[in-house]
N, C-alpha and C positions, 0 to 999 in steps of 0.2 A: 746399317752396320751391326753385326752381332754383338751382344753384350758379353762380358766375361765375369767370372766369379773365381776368386782365389780359393783353393782348397789345400789342405795339407795331406801329403802322401809320404809314405816310407821312402827314406833315401835310397834303399836298394831298388825299389820299384821305379823311382825317378831315374836312376842310372840305367836301368834296363830300357826305359822308355827313350832316354837320350840315345843310347846305342842303336836301338831299332829305328828311331826316327832318322838318324843319319843314313841308315841302310835303305830305308823306304822313302827317302826324300820328303819327309814331313817335318813339321815342327814338333817340339816335345809335347806341346798341348794337343796338336793334331794327332799324335801317336796314342796318347791317353784316350782321346775321344774315339779313335778307331777301335781301340781295345774295348771301350765301353759299349760301343755299338754292336760289335761282334759278340760280346758277352751277353748283352740283352737279347739279341736275336737268337743266340744259342739257347738261352734259358727259355725263351718263348717257343722254341722248336726243338725240344729234347731228342726227338727221333732222328734229326738230321746231323750228320757229321759236321764238326766245327769248320773243317776245311771247306765244305759245301757252302756253309753259311757265309764265311769270309769271302769266297769267290762270287757268291750271289750279290753280296753288298758292293763288291768291287765292280761288277757288271752294272748294277743299277746307277753307279756314280759316273759311268762312262757317258760322254756326250752322245746323244742319239744320232746326230748328223754323221758320226764316225762309224755307226753301226752298218754291218752287212746284212741285207735282208735274207731271211731263210728261204731257200729255194729247194724243194724236195726233188730227189732224183726221180726220173721217170721209172715206172714199174717195168721190170723185165718180164717178158712173157715167154 
């Protein structure tokens, strides 16, 4: 079981996280964790658009058994 740590955040940020958490079907803590992961990955990859970073993290979180294998189209001659 993951451990937890309490932190203090600005009330405005908390309200934004609460609103976004409802829309994204996450807990408030899960929303803040998501923002932190996206932010960390964006800082580590400054040349990539943030939307690409977020979509890549979402893709990595998807169960592999639900993935559709890539099948290239045959070359047209």
